[in-house]
SEVO-364062 format. One line per field, with one value per residue (C-alpha): residue number from 1; residue in three letters; x, y, z. Coordinates in nm, 2 decimals, m for minus. Layout:
! residues N
i [NUM|...]
aa [ALA|...]
xx [X|...]
yy [Y|...]
zz [Z|...]
END
This chain:
! residues 118
i [1|2|3|4|5|6|7|8|9|10|11|12|13|14|15|16|17|18|19|20|21|22|23|24|25|26|27|28|29|30|31|32|33|34|35|36|37|38|39|40|41|42|43|44|45|46|47|48|49|50|51|52|53|54|55|56|57|58|59|60|61|62|63|64|65|66|67|68|69|70|71|72|73|74|75|76|77|78|79|80|81|82|83|84|85|86|87|88|89|90|91|92|93|94|95|96|97|98|99|100|101|102|103|104|105|106|107|108|109|110|111|112|113|114|115|116|117|118]
aa [MET|ARG|SER|VAL|LEU|TYR|VAL|LEU|THR|THR|LEU|ALA|VAL|ILE|GLY|LEU|ALA|PHE|TRP|ALA|TYR|ARG|GLU|ASN|TYR|ALA|THR|GLN|ALA|SER|LEU|SER|GLN|THR|ASP|LYS|LEU|HIS|ARG|ASP|ILE|ARG|ASN|ALA|HIS|ALA|ARG|LEU|ALA|VAL|LEU|ARG|ALA|GLU|TRP|ALA|TYR|LEU|ASN|ARG|PRO|ASP|ARG|LEU|LEU|ASP|LEU|ALA|ASP|ILE|ASN|PHE|ASN|ARG|LEU|GLY|LEU|LEU|PRO|PHE|ARG|SER|GLU|GLN|PHE|GLY|GLN|VAL|GLY|GLU|ILE|GLY|LEU|PRO|VAL|PRO|LYS|PRO|LEU|ASP|ILE|SER|ASN|GLY|VAL|ASP|VAL|SER|GLY|SER|LEU|ASP|ASN|GLN|GLU|GLN|GLN|PRO]
xx [1.03|1.16|0.82|0.65|0.90|0.84|0.47|0.49|0.73|0.50|0.20|0.40|0.49|0.13|0.01|0.26|0.18|m0.19|m0.11|0.11|m0.16|m0.43|m0.19|m0.11|m0.48|m0.54|m0.25|m0.38|m0.72|m0.57|m0.37|m0.67|m0.87|m0.58|m0.57|m0.95|m0.92|m0.64|m0.85|m1.14|m0.92|m0.79|m1.15|m1.25|m0.96|m1.05|m1.41|m1.30|m1.09|m1.39|m1.62|m1.36|m1.35|m1.73|m1.74|m1.49|m1.68|m2.01|m1.87|m1.72|m1.79|m1.92|m2.17|m2.29|m2.33|m2.54|m2.75|m2.80|m2.92|m3.15|m3.31|m3.31|m3.69|m3.71|m3.40|m3.33|m2.95|m2.75|m2.37|m2.16|m2.08|m1.81|m2.06|m2.20|m1.89|m1.84|m1.53|m1.34|m1.43|m1.80|m1.78|m1.92|m1.67|m1.78|m1.66|m1.46|m1.60|m1.37|m1.27|m1.43|m1.15|m1.31|m1.36|m1.00|m0.85|m0.51|m0.29|0.04|0.05|0.22|0.12|0.32|0.07|m0.21|m0.03|0.03|m0.34|m0.52]
yy [m5.76|m5.64|m5.71|m5.49|m5.21|m5.25|m5.23|m4.92|m4.75|m4.83|m4.69|m4.38|m4.33|m4.38|m4.14|m3.87|m3.91|m3.87|m3.56|m3.41|m3.48|m3.29|m3.00|m2.97|m2.93|m2.70|m2.48|m2.48|m2.38|m2.09|m1.97|m1.97|m1.78|m1.53|m1.49|m1.43|m1.16|m0.99|m1.00|m0.85|m0.58|m0.49|m0.47|m0.25|m0.01|0.00|0.07|0.34|0.51|0.51|0.66|0.93|1.02|1.03|1.25|1.49|1.50|1.56|1.84|2.05|2.42|2.50|2.21|2.31|2.67|2.55|2.33|2.62|2.84|2.58|2.51|2.88|2.90|2.59|2.62|3.00|2.95|3.26|3.30|3.38|3.75|3.87|4.04|3.70|3.59|3.70|3.83|3.64|3.91|3.84|3.49|3.47|3.27|3.14|3.33|3.11|3.08|3.17|2.88|2.88|2.78|2.91|2.56|2.44|2.13|2.15|1.90|2.04|1.81|1.48|1.13|1.20|1.47|1.22|0.95|1.18|1.26|1.03]
zz [m0.17|m0.51|m0.67|m0.41|m0.48|m0.86|m0.81|m0.59|m0.83|m1.12|m0.93|m0.84|m1.21|m1.32|m1.05|m1.15|m1.52|m1.44|m1.23|m1.50|m1.76|m1.55|m1.48|m1.85|m1.94|m1.65|m1.76|m2.12|m2.00|m1.79|m2.09|m2.32|m2.06|m2.03|m2.41|m2.41|m2.14|m2.33|m2.65|m2.45|m2.31|m2.66|m2.79|m2.49|m2.56|m2.93|m2.84|m2.59|m2.86|m3.10|m2.82|m2.75|m3.12|m3.14|m2.83|m2.97|m3.30|m3.14|m2.91|m3.19|m3.11|m3.46|m3.43|m3.09|m3.20|m3.50|m3.26|m3.02|m3.31|m3.45|m3.10|m2.98|m2.95|m2.75|m2.53|m2.52|m2.51|m2.55|m2.59|m2.28|m2.21|m1.98|m1.75|m1.66|m1.48|m1.12|m0.94|m0.67|m0.42|m0.47|m0.33|0.02|0.23|0.57|0.87|1.11|1.45|1.75|1.97|2.31|2.56|2.88|3.01|2.96|3.10|3.28|3.11|3.24|3.54|3.51|3.63|3.95|4.06|4.02|4.21|4.51|4.55|4.80]
END
């Protein structure tokens, strides 16, 4: 009886060691994948910062003015004037339609009135 117990205990220890070995490698794989994702996120943030800086550089007002002057014959772009802007009162707002309540439904009655009707 003791030998069976020893064999079962040995098999249990071997099984648990095998399970721990597999879990260790699975954990290491997950950690390396997490590190790779963090690296990718840092690279994406760095690239985004560069793109924002390039966007700010390309949208400088003096540069855009020079481009508008260079391409005036092709584009016909003119500077804004105050007369080009409208007033708030010039905006046509939709007129609300009046509600038609001529065919109303009487909801003042309670369930007691409905139960009394045959």
